[in-house]
N, C-alpha and C positions, 0 to 999 in steps of 0.2 A: 521264196526261201522257205524248205521244207522241213519237217521234223523227221528225223530217220531213228534215230535211237535214243534212249534213257538210261543210264548205267547208274546203279546206287551200290554203297558199300557202308555198313554202318549208321544207314537212316533209318532212325525209329527201329521198325520191326524186321527190317531187312538187315540182317546183321552180316551175312555172306554176301558177295559181289553179284549182281544181278542185273541182268540187262532185260529191257522193254523195246522190243522192234516196234517200230511204230509206221506200219506200211500204210499205201493208199487204201481207201475204201473205210469198212466198218471192222473196227476192232473191240471185241469185246472183253470186258473183264467180270468172272465169277468169282464167286467163292462166299462160304457162310458169315454171316455178320460177325465183326469182330476180328476177322484175320488179317486186316491190312491194305483191302483195297484202296480206301481213300487216301493212303499212303502216297500210293502212287501219284495221285493228282495234288499232293501238297509237297512232294518231290520236286515236280515240274514248277508250282508256283515257287517255289523256295529257291531253285536255281536260275529263277528268273527275276530274282532281285528282292523278294517279299522280305519286309523289315521289323515285320510284327509277329511276334512270337503267339501273341493271343489267336491269330489267323490262322497259325498251324496248331491250335489245339494245345499248347504250352504256356508255361509259367513264365520261362526265359528262354534265348534261342538255344542254349546249349542243350533243352528239352528233346531236341530233333536226335541227339546223339543215342545210340543203343546205350540204355540204361542195365542191361543185364538180366537175368533171368537165374533161377535156381540151378542149371546146369550150365549156364555160360555167363563168363566175367562181361562186366561191362566195357564199352569202347572209349578210346580216348579220343576219336574224331569221327566226323561223318563226312562223306564226298559223294556229290551228285553231278555229274557231267552230261550234256545235253548235246546231241550229234546234230548238226544243222547241216542241209544242203544248200551250197551257194553258188550252183552252176550259172545262176541268172545273174550274180555279183551285185545282189540288194543290199550287200552288209556295208558297214563304215569304210571310207578310203583305205584305211590303215590295215584292215583285215581283209582286202579283196582280191588278194593275190592267190587265193586257195579255193577249190571246189567244196572244200569242206570246213564248217567251223564248229570248232568243239567248247561249250561255253562250260566251266568247272567251277563249282563253288564247294569249298574247302573248308569246314570248321573244326577248330580243336579247343578242348577244353582250356579255358583261361587265356585264349590267345585271340579268339574272336574267329570271323569269317575273312575268305580271302577268295577273290575271283580273278578268273584267268581266261582268255580269249587265246585259244591255238598255242597253249602253254606261256602267254606273256601275260605280266599281272596287270589288272585295269581296275578302275573304280567300280563302284556298285551303281554309279549314275551313268557310267558308259553301257553297262549292261541292260539297265532299265532302257536307255534311250535306244539301244540295237533292238528290243523286243517291241518298244512302242512304234519304231518307225517300221516295224512289221506287222502292225495293228493287232500286237497280243501283248502280254504280259502280265504279270502276277494277279494285276486285278482286273483282268480282263474279263468282258462278259460272256467271253468264249468258254471260260473254264466256269464250266456249271457245276458246283457243289451241292452236296445234300442240303437242302432248304433253300438253295438260289433261287429255286422258280416261286417258292413262297416269298421271300425275299423279293423279288419283282414285284411280285403282287402288293406286297403290303409297302413299298417303296412309294415316298412322295414324288410328286411329278418332277420336283427339281432333283432329286436322287436319280430318276430314270433318264434323265438327260445325259449320264454318262453313256448309256448303251450308245446313242446318235455320236456323242464325241468317238466313241470306239468306230463305229460306222464310217464317220467320216475321215478318220485316220489322224485325227488332229490332238490325240492323246499327247505324241512329241511335242506339238505346238503349245498346249498347256504346259509342259516342263519349260521349255524354250521360254515362254513368256514370264513363268515365275523365276528363271534365272536372270530375265532381263530386269524383271521388277526389282530383283536382290541388287543386281550391279547400280540399280536406278539408284533405289534407297541408299546404298553406299556411295555412289556420287554426291548424290544430294547431302551425305553425311560430312564427304569431303569436301564440297563446298561450303557447308557450314562452319567446318571448322579453318578452311581457308579465310573464310569472311572474320572468323575470331581472330585470325593470325594478322590478318590485314588492317582490321581494328587495334590490335595490340601495338602492329608496327606504327599507324598513324598516331597512337597515342605518344610512343617512343618518339617519333619525330617531333611532336609538338613539344615535347619536352627538350630533344634536343635544339631545336629551333629558340627555346627559351633560352637554354644554357648558352646557344652561341651569341645571341644579344648580350647577354650578361658577360661573357668573356670578351665580347668587343667594347662594351661599358668598363669592363675592369681593365683592357690595354690602355682606353683613353685617358681614364684617370690615373694609371700607373706614369701616363706620359706627362700629363699635368702636374702629377705630384713631383715628378722628376726635375721641371722647370722651376716649379717652386721652392724645391730645395736648393736648386741651383741659386735662385733669388734669393732665398733667404742666406746661404753661406755668403753671397757677394754682401748682402747687407749687414751680416758680421762681422766680415772682414773690414768693410770699410767703416762701419761701427767703431770698431775695436782702434782704427787708427785716429778715430775723433776723440774716443776717451781718452787715448792716451795724452792728448793736450789739453784736455778739459780738467783729467782727474788731478793734477797736482795744484791746478788753481783751486778746485772743491774741498781737497783734503783738511786744508787748515779749520775753514768754515763748519765742515762738518763733525768735527771733533767735539765741538762744545754742545753740538746738539745730540750727539752720541750720548754723552755725559747726563744731559737732563731728561732725555725720553728713558734712560737706563733708572734713575730715580723714580719717573714715574709710573714705569712697568712695575716694579717691584713693590710698590706699595697697592697697586690696584690686583696684582698676582694674589697677595696674601688675602685680602679683602674678598676676593672671587673665589680662592679655595675654600675659605670659611663658609660662603653660603652654597658652594657644590657640593660639600661634606654633608652638611645636613639634608640636601633633596634626597639621595636615596633612599631615607629612612623613611621621609614624608610620602614620597611613591608608594614603599612597600605596605605602609600603611592603608595608603586609599585602595592599593589593590586588592590587600585584606581584607578591607570594609566591601569591597565591590563583590569580592568572591562570596564572602560569607552571604551578602543579601542575594546574590545570583543562587546560590545554593538553596536558600530557603524558598525562592520562587519557584525553582525544581520541585522543591520538596511538595510545595503545595500543589502544583501542578499534578505532579503524580500520585497525591492523595485524592485530588478532583477523579482523577482517569478510575483509580482504583475502585471508589465510591459509586461511579455510574457502572463499574463492570459488575459490582456486589450486586447493586438494586438490579440491573439486567438480568443476572443470573437469577436472584429470588424470583423475579417475575417470571421466568422461564421454569422455574421448579414448582411455582403455584400452578402455571397453566398446566406441566406435565403432571402434577398431583391431580388436580380435574379430570384429565385425559383419562388418567388411570383409575379414576372413580368410576366415571362413565364405562369404560371397556369392561371393568370388574360387573357392574352391574347388569349389562348387555350379555357377559358369559354367564351370570347367575341365571338371566330369564334365558338363554338358549340351553342351559343346563337343565332346568326346570319342563321347558318345553320339550327336551329329548327324552326326559323320564317319563312324562305323561305320554308321549308318543310309544316309548317302548313299552308300556304297562299296558296302554292300549291293543298293541299289537300282540304282546302276551296274550291276552283275555282272548284276543281273536284267534289266535293260533291254539289256544285249547279249545274253544268252540269247534273249530275244523278239525283238529285231530277228534274231537268227540264224535263229531258228525261222522267223519270217515271210519270210525270203528262202529259204529252204529250200522253205516252201510255195509261193513265188511259183513257183518253178522245177518243183514236182511238180504244180501246180494243171493247167497246159497238157496235160502228159501223160495226167494221169487223166481229163481232158475228152476228149484224143482215144482213151482206151481206154474211154471209154463210147460214144463214137461209134461206134467199131469193133465194139463188142459189139452195140450196138442193131441196125447193120447185118447181123450174123452172125445175130442175131435174128430179124430179119425174114425174112432167109434161109431159115432152118431152119424158119420158120411155114408160108413160103410152100411149102417142100419137103413138111412135114409136110399141109399142105393138099392137096398132088396126090397124096399116097399115100393120104391118107383118102378122097378122092374116088375113087381107081383101087379101092380096097376096097369102097367103095359098087357101084361098077359090077359088081363081082365077088360080090355080097352072096350069091349063089348056094351059094357056094363055104362051107361050114358050117367046115372045119377052120381057115381063115385067120379066119373072124368068130370061133372060140373062142379061137383064139389071141390076136386083137384083143382079145377079152373078158377073158383073162388078163391081157394087158400093161397093159390100163386099171386092171384089178383091182390090180396090183401098185404101179402108179404112183400110184394113190390112195392105197393103205397108205402108201406112202413119204412121200407129201405129208401123210396126218394126223400120221404118225409127226413130220416137221419140223416142221408146226405145233405138235404138242404140247410138244417141245421147244421152240421158241422161246416159247411160251406159258408155259413154266416160268422160262425165262431172264426173261422180261416180269416174272412174279409176283415173283422174286427182286430184280430190279432196282428194281422198285416197293417191295419190303420194304425194301431197302436206301436208298432214296433219302429216308426218313424224312419225305417232306412239307414240306422246306424248314425242319423244327426246327432243326437245327443252324445254319442261316445267320440263323435268328430268334433263336437263343441268342448267335450271335456278334455281331448287331446289336444286341440287349439290352444285352450287355456292353460294346460300345461307348457306347452311351448312358449306361448307368450310369458308365461311367469318365469321361464328358465331365461329367454332375451331379456326379460327386465332383470333379472339377477345378475347376469352377465354384464348389462348396461351398467347397473350400479356398481358391481366389482369393479368395472374400467374407471367408472366417475369416482371411486375412492381411491384407486391408483391414481388417476390424474390429479385429483384434491392433494393426494400427497405429495406428488411430485412439484404442483404449485406451492403447496406449504413449503417445501426443503426449498425450492428456488427462491422463495419469498424471504426464507431465514438468510439464504445466502446472501440475497440482493440487500437486506437489512444490514448485514454485518459490512456488505461494502461502503455501502453509501454512511453508514456510521464512520468505518475507517476515513472514507473522503473528506468527511466533516472535520474529525480530527485532524487530518492533514491541511484542510484549508484553515482551520483554527491556529493551529501551530505555524503556519506561513504568515498568517496575519501578526500573528504575535512577534515573530521575529523580525519583521518590517517596523513593527511599533517601537520596537527595543532599540533597532538601528537609527529610527529617526529621534528617540529620546535622546541617545549618545550623540549625535550629531547634533542636536540642539543644544545639548550641555557644553558639546566642545567648541561651537559658535559663539555661545554666551560666554564662554570663558576667556575666547580671543576679543571679545568686544569691550573697549573702553567705556565706562558708565558716565564718565564725565564729558566725553565728546563723543560725537558721531562720525566716526571717520567717513569720506567720502566712499572709501570701498564700499560702505553698506549700500550704496546707491547705486552700484554697478552690477550689470548683469552682463557675463562674459560667455563665449559658446564653448562649448565642451571640446577641448583637447587644447584651447589658448590660453590656459589660467597660467601655465608657466610662463607665457610669453608677455602677457599683462603684467605678472609681477615683477618679470625682467626689465621691462620698460618702464615702471611707475617706481618700482622700489620702494623706498620709506614715504614718498609722497601719498601713498595709499593712504597712510594714517592721517594724514591732515584733514580737518573739517572743512565742509563747502560754506565759504563765507566766512568774513570775520570773527574770531572768537578772542575770548581773553589771553590765548596763547598766542605765543609769537607765530605758530604754522599754520596756515590755512590756504584754502583755492578762493580765488574769485575771477571772474570774466576780464579778461584783458581785450583790449582792442588796439588792433594796429593793421598794417598793411598786409595786401595777400601773402600766405605764406609759399614757398618753394615748394614745387612739386617733388615728390618722392623719385628714386631713380626707376627706370622702365624695368620691370620685373619685380618690383618689389609692390605687394600687396596692403593697403594701409590697414593698422590693427583696429580700427574705427569702424570697418566694415564688419567686425567681428564680435563687436563690445558695444553694449546700451550704457551710455554714461551721461552725467550732467552736461552741462552745455559747456560750463567752466572746463571740460577736459577735452572736448573736441579738437582745440589745436593741437594739445599736445598727443593726442592719438591720431590724429591726421598724419603727424610727422615722423609717426613710427611704423617701417615697413615690415612685413612679414615673409621671410623668404627661405629657401631652403639651402641655398649656397650664395654667400655673402661675398666670396674673395673678389670677384669682379665686380662687384657694386659698391666696395667700399669706398674706394677714391670718388664717387660721385655724387657722397654725402654733401649736404648744405648745413652751414650752421643750424643746430636745435635739431637734426634727423638724428634718428636711430634705426639700426636694422636688428632684427630679433628672429629667432628660431622657434617653432613650438616647444624645442626643448628646454628655452630659458636663457639661450646664449645671446650674446648683448655686443653690438658694436656700434659705438657713438662717435661724430662726426668729429670731436675734439681729441680721438685717439683712445679714448678707454674702453678696453675690452673688460668683458666678465664672461666667462664659458662655466656658467652653471652653478647654483647655489644659492642666489642671490634672491631675495623676495621667497623664500620657501615657504615662509610661515603664510603671506598673503596669497600665495598660490594653493597652499593646501585648505584655505579660508574659501577661496573661490571654487576650489573641487566640492569641499563639503558643502557648499551653499547649492552647488547645481544637483548634487547627491539626493539633499534635501528636496529640492523639489520634485526629482525622479519619484522619491519613496513617497511624497505625498500622492502622486498618480497611483503608484503601485499598491498604497494601502486602500484608496476607494476602489482600485478594481477587487482586491483581497477581501474587502468588507462584503463587497457584491457576492463575491465567491462564497464565504463564508456564509451569507445568507441564503444563496442558493443551496449551498449542502446542506444546511441546516433543515429548509423546505423538503429538499429531497427524502432526507432522512426520515422527516416525520411522516412524509407521505411513504417510503418503506415500510414504516411501523404499522400504518394502516392497512398496506396490501397484507402484511404478515396476520395482521388480526383477520381480515376480511378471510384470506386464504384458510386459517384453522376453523372459523366458521363454517366456511364450505365443506371443510374434510367432515367434520361433525355432522353436517347435514345429509353428506354422501352416506356415511357409515350407517344412520338412521335409515334412510333409503334403503340401503341394501339390507337391513334388519327385517323391515317391512318386507322386503321382496323374497327374503328367505322365509320369511310365513306364509305370504301368499303360495309358494311354490310347493309348500308341503300340504296346504289345505288342498289345491290344485292336485295334487297327486292322489291325495285320498280319494278325491270326487271322482278322479279318472279310474279308481279301481273299482267303487262301488256302481258305477255306471258300466262299466265292461263285465262285471258280473250280472246285472241284471239283464243288459243286452244278450248276454250268451243264454239265460233262461227263457229269454221271449223267443230267440232263434229256436232252442229246442222243442218249445211249444208250437211254433209256426210248423217246423217238419213233422211233427207228430200228427198234427192237423192235415197237413198234406196227406201224408198215407193215410189217414183215415177216408179222406176225400177219394182218394185213388181206388182204396179198396172197397168202399159202398158204390161207387160208379160201377166197378166191375160186378158186384153183386146184384145190382138194379139190372146191368143189362142180361147179367145170368137168369134173372128173376123173368125178365121181358121174353126172353127165348123159350124159357121153361112156360111160362103163360102161353105162348102161341101153341106149343107141341100139345098141352094141355087142352087147351079149346079145339083144337083138330081133332084129338082123339076123344074128346067130349061128345063130337059130333056123331061118332061110330060107335060109342062105348055104350054096355048096358048098365044096369045099376049096380056100381062099385061102391057102395057107402061104405062098405066095412073096410077095403082097402083104400079108399081116401082118406078114411079116419086115420087109418095106421101109417098112411104117408103124412098125414098132417102131422101127427104127433113125432114122427119121425124127422120131419123137416124141423118141426119147432126146436126138438132136442139140438139137430145140429144148428139150429140158428143159435140156440143157448149155449152151446160147447163154443162155438165161433166166436160169439160177444165176450165169453168167458178167455178163452186164448188171447183175443186183442186185447182186453183189459190187463191180463197178466203181461201180456208184451209190453204195452204201454208203460206200466207201472214199474216192470225192470228197465224199460230205456230211460223213465225219468230219474231212477235210481243213479245207473251207470254216469248219465250225464251230468248228476250233481255231485258225483264223486270227482270225476274230471276237474270239474271247477273248482272244488275244495282244494283238490291237490295242487292245483296253478295257483290259485290264492295263498294256500300255506306256503309255496315257493317263493310267492311275492312278499308275504309275509317276513319270512326269515332274512329275505335280502333286506328288506326295510330294518328290519330290527338291528341288524348287522351294522348298516349303515348309522343309525341313532346310536349305535354303542360307540361307534367309532369318533361319531361328532361330541358324544359325552366324554368321554377320554381326552379329546384334541381341547374339550372347554376347560377340563380340569387342568390339563397342563399350562393352558394360557393362564388360568387364575392363579395358579403358582407363580408362574413367570411375571406378571402383574404385580402381585405381592409383593414378591421379592424386589421390583423396580420402586414400587412405593417407599418401601422399608429404605432402599439406599437415598430415594429423594428426599425422606425425611431426614434420615441422618445428615445429608448434605445441609438442607435447609436450616435443620438447628446448630451446624458449625457456622451459617453464615448470619444466623440471627442477631449476632450482638457485634458484627463486624461494622456496620454502618455507624453505630453511635461513637465507636472507637475511632473511626476515619474523623467523623466530626470533631470529636474533642483534639485530634490530632491537627486538624486545620484550624481551628481557634489558638492552638498553642502557636501553630507556624505564622498567623495574622499578627499576633503578639510581638513573637520575635522578629517579624519581618518589619512592622515599623520602628522598631530600636533600631535594626540596623541601618535601614535607611536614613535615620537621622543622623547615626554616626558615620556613614558612608559619605552624606552631602559634607558633615564638617570638617572631614578629611581632605575631600575635594577643594573646599575653597582654602583650608591650609596651604595644599600643594599648590593651587593657582598662585595666590599670593608668593609664595617661595620660587616659583618658576619665573612670576614678572620681575622679580628682583633680581634674580639671576641674569636674565636676558639684559636686563639694565647693565649690571656690572661685566657681562659679557662683551656687548657693546663698547662700554667704555675701554675694557682691556684690550679688546681687537683693535680699536682705533690706537692705542698707546701701543701695543705691539707692532702695529703697523708703522707708526712713526718711529718706532726705535727699530725695527728692520730695516724700513727704509734708509735710516740715517746711517747705519751700521753696512747696509749694501753699498750705500753711494761711499761710504769711507773706504770700505774695503776694494770698492771698485777703482775708485781714483788712486788709492794706492797700488793696487794690482797692476792697473793702467800703468801708472808711471812707472812702476818698477819692471814691468815685465810687457810693455807695449809691444815692443820688437817681436818677443819670444811669442805672444798671440797671435802677431800677423803672420810670423812664422808657423804656427802651429797651424791656423786655418787656412793658411797657402798649401802646408803638406797635405792637410786633409781633402784639400779641392781637388788637388793632384791624385790623391789615392781614389776618391771617389768620381769625378768625372774628368781625368785626364787631362785637367789643364787648370793654370793658376787662377786666382779669384781674378785676375784684371782681365782674362781672355775669356772669363764665363758669359759674357752678355752676348759676344760675337759667337760663341759656340752654340747658345741655346736659343739665339734669337730674342733678345729682350734689351731695351733701353736702359742704360744703367741710370740715366736720370729720374726714369719713372718708377724706380724700385722705391717700394715702399719701406716703412718700418719693419725691423726684424719681429716684433711683437705681432704685427697684423699679419705679415707673411707666415709665421708661427702658426698663428690661429687658424689662417686659411690653408696650411698644411694640413694642420690636426684636422680640419672639417672634411678635407680631400681624402685622407687617410681614414676616417671614421665613416666616410660615404663608402669607401672602397671596401672596408671592413664589413658595413652593413649588406654588402651584396653576398655574404658568406661564401662558403666553398665555391669555387668556379671549376668548370669543367673545360680546359683550355684545348681539350681535342674533340670538343662538340661538332665544330663545323665537319673535321674529317670524320668524325661519327657519323653524322648526318648524311654525308656523300654516300657513305657504306649502305646506311639505312634505306637511301633513296635506291640503291642497285638492289637491294633486297627486295623493296616493295615492288619495282618495275619488274623483278623474276616473278613474285608470287602473283602480281595482277596478270600477267601472261598464264601462269599456271591455272588461275580463276577462268579466263575465257576460254583455255582449252576445255576445263571442267563444264563450262556451260555448253559448250559445242558437242562434247562426246553427252551430256545429259539431253540435249535437245536430239540429237542422235538414238539414243535410247529410246524416248519417248516417241520416237516416228518410228522407231522398229516395233515397239510395243502397241502402237497404233496400227502398223502394218499386219501383224500377226493377229489382233483381233479382226481385221476386215477380213483377212485371208480365211480366218476361223469362221466367221458368219457364211462368208459366200459356200464354203465348203460343208458347214453343218446344216445349211439350206438345202442345198443340192442333194445330201445324205439323206434328209428327212422326206424330200418328194421320192426319192426312190425307196427309202425304209417303206413308208407309207403305202407305195404302190405294191412293193412284193408282200406286206403285210396283210392288203386288202384280198390277194389272190391267195395266199398260204390259209388264211383264216376260212376263205368260202372253200377250199379244199378240204381242210382238216375237219369242217363241220358241214360237210356235203351241203353247202348253203348257207344262208345268212350273210351278215354285212359287216365290217368293222373298219376303222380309220383310226389315226392318229390326228392329235391335237397338239400345238405350243401353246401353253398358257401361262398366266402370272406375270410375263412381262414382254414388251415390245422387243429386246433385245434377245435374240436367239442363243446367245451364250450365258444369259442369266434365268431364260424362261425355263418351264417343266415341262413333260412330256406326260400327256395325258392319253389312255387308252379306252376308247368307246367300241363297243362291241354289240352286235344283235345276232344273237344264237335264233336258227330258224324257229318262228312261232315265238319269238318274243320280239318285246321294244328295245329300241337303242337304249343303253345303258352305260355307266362306267365299269371297268374293270372289276372294281370292289364289290359290286352289287352282284356278281355273276354267282353260280355254284362253284363248289370247289372243283369238280372235274373240267367245266366251263373254264374257270380261271386258269388252272395250269395248261389246258391247251391252247389257249391265246397266249398265253406267256411263252410254250414252244413256239407258236406261229411268229411271234414278235423275235425271238432267238434267230432263227432260221432266217427271217427277213433282214436281220442284221447281216447274216452269212451271204446273202444274194446280192447284198450293196456292197459290201467291202470283206469278203473272206477272210477268215482267219488262217495260218496255216495248221492251225490243230485247235480241234473243239471236242472238250472233255466233258460228257455228262454222267453225273454220278445219280443214278437210280432218280432219273427224272421222268420215267415211267410208272414209277409207283403211285401215284394217285388216278391213274387213267386205268378204264376197264377195258376188255379185251377187244371190243371194236374199236376204240379208239387207239389201244395198242398197236393195232394192224395200221390205221391211217397213220400213226406215229411213225413206223417202222418205213410204210410206202414214203412218206416225206424223206427219212433218214437216205433212203435208197436214191431217191431223186437227187438232194444234195450233194453224195457222193460222187454222183454222176456228173451233175452240171457243173461243181465246183472242184477245185485241188484242195479244198480242206480234208485234213486226214481227221477221222472220228476215232476218240476212245471211250468206249461205253460203258459205265459200271449197270450190272443190272441183278434183277433175281428173275425178271419175269421170263417165261419159258418161251414165250412168241418173239419176243426179243432176241434171244439168244439164237434163236432158229433162223433168224434174218442176218447174223453177224457174217462176215466174211472169215474170220479166224477168232479165234476164243483162247484167252488166258485166264487160267485157273491161279487163284490164290489161296493156299492151304496152308495150315498152321498144325503140322504133325507135331511140333515140338512146340510146348507151350511158351509163348510170347516170340516165336522166330517164324516170320512168314518166308513161305518159297513160292516159286512161280512156276508154271508148266504151261504151255500153250498146245493149240490145235487149231490146223488151218482146215476150215469147215469146207472151202471152196476146193482143195487138194480131194480132201476125202469124198466128196461128192462125184469127182472125175473119176477117182478109185473105184468106187461103188459101181459106177456106170460102166466102167469098164470090165469089172466082173461079171 
């Protein structure tokens, strides 16, 4: 698949429709900077599916649309079309029916991008996969933009691996692997959701199974209730018949009983009403007394809590006041230090400015002196030269020559002596300079002081955090202690109330046997129902007529099967064991009533009672005894809870004290850290002052050493000159005649020259010293100004901090003054509360005693009235029943028969046959009524029943089966996806390793070609997995050692990167290669090699090259050139020249 043409319209600066033909070979693009050449490369990347606006040098994707100029309006869309040659049928199957493929991307403002392949709308991913399968794309290494060579050089080895992936042609595999991983994650998410659904279905199934069991139980109970209802109706029908016969006989007897019972009931009702009328007033009095006492207790607790809070706040205010005082003292100290430092710096600044002013006056004078000394030295040197010249002309005069020799020799001795002295001074100065060790020591001291100050600041911050944490911990522990104490007080109050309740129920004259009984939790009502008033009888014979004693006798009969002896749950004296052994605890008594033996009873935990002789009681009996047993059990539990609460309160109190100690320790640690920080601050100031003084002294010594070195060099040169002159004078003296006069003149001239030179050297040295001192003073003056500014800022900050601290101290003092009198007020209130509480407690106890006496009297009257009313009601009921049965026996029987027909569809006589029970075994109506009530209550206890549970369970199981099948399909799909990913990875590794071998081989050859020698190779590093490894480039240009790419020179790096890019082409040639100013960093010789390699690549591969360049050599080697111009500001135009055709035309001419 080859690239043929690129068409642009409205894309960036190419506002008019423009076509770039991409022909085989080398196509060059030239033009001035900024005319739009790189826009062509960006258009190619954009149409290939580039999604990042930043990669296209834009802030948003709509920035690629022509934005308009002063002469042209902006466009609303941009359109780029890339025409591909598909004669080899390498396109996807859906587009392989055409020899040409047109890839179009169009963007409109506000509407986004749209992609088309041969006029058909496609996705961005389809376009990206099309180019990825062709070993190219928007991010292909074959599209080498400006700076790409540098990016390859600077890239990490892992980032360079993308080059190998492109060469191996596995970019599409990466995309497919990512898609497979996305599908795998989606499948995993679906599997997790399906697992959640299955767990939800399992929970629903468990609920429906439970509901199905409830429905089955409901139906069974309903069937049993129907049978019992039929038995009850039959029993009532039969009883009505028997009652009709017996009623007439009992009517006369019962009339007298009714009259006597009525008189007794009237008398007892009057007495009981009087007692009951007085009871509410007594209860209200007792409740009012208890409420008043409890209110005072709460007021006392509130006063205690407030006192603790006020005292804690006073301590906090005292601590805060002390801390503020210490902070104020520290700030005052800091302010004093800052003032002293500022004054010291002011003095030093004044001294430095005076010295600078003096130096400014002195420097011109020194410059003038140096100039005068230079003029004098020049004159003396001229005179010396004339004297020497005269001496030379009289060379025959030996005496003058000998004098000259002696003079030169003496001068040489003086010069050597002076040089030795200066050299000794230089050695001494070097020895004293210490190599800057004192400056380094001072610098180290400053750094250490800074580190110490930073550590101290960190310690202050950490200690502040610890203090705040300790305060928070102390508050939490205080709250925990108050909570534990409140819980313990609640338990204690509940225990006291239960003890009072039990004391009020206790008979002081006799000790009932109930006091010797311990009953298991939940069985209190059962025991009270089984023993009733017998629980109030004492153990052993007493003066009263009611008591318990151990009764001997034969073995008692066993309880019916299914009944658990009540004795298993009750610890009682031996006198009660026979009674308790004959009481059975059951849940359903209907089937066991007929099996009771004389003396046996059945009870439920709710307090229902069935006795062997037919007595039934369904709740309410022995309620007071049951409550007493419950209270005793609760009291036992409370004793254990109070013991645990006491331990918890003690633990909380200890923790609170530990928290208070931790807070005190953290406050002390914070104060110590602040003191350490202040000391570190002072140490740092001292170290900085020492450093400044040491640096100044070091600079002075260095200047002195420089001057001495200059003097040593000058004297050495003069000594060498004197030696040469001595040699010449000695040679001349051998031939010279007497030249005493001339020698004397020369000697004087030389002395004058030496004096002038010495004066010049002294003037120059003085000028250098003054200049050096001026520079040092200026540097120090700048440092002094900076330090003075810093101290001024610290002084201002310290003043602001003192104002803030004084304001805080005033606020704390005002709050402390407000709290000063509050503790005494609270203690006075506590004393008043204690006095009132003592009085109210006595009043409450008196009211409680009066209420207990009245309640005992009322209970006795209630029992007597209840017995009388019961006797009266029994007599009246018996009389009414007898009369009614006598008068309406047949009507009753007819009514029951009609009810039986309506409810059961049969007469009472046929009910046993229809419902399958024996009429001889049908019990009494009362027993059957109790059994029926128990069954109905049991059915009601089941609660709401879902009668469709079984059907819904079947439907749910069907749904679960379908979901389980879906889960298996998902697991299969996940396994298949994992296998696909593994296969993609394996294929990628194989292809990547093969590409690595080929690229490495081509890279070795191309490197040697481009560098005319040398060696290079590629390495996979950082991981054993090729898909995760990095690509390292090792190169050895001719005459150098082997090293990594980053250690080469700039030109070598660029040429090596070019070799790598072309090695990639040889491995997996891309259909197009765009090189944007790649030759910019290369010299002419390397450009020639680069162009030779381009010709070779264009010849040996099918890649079409598009090269943006400014280099004339590269332009000359192109097959055709396109020029990008900008005749109109902001609008690019394209012109072309076919160089190959032009050469043919020239050859023809």
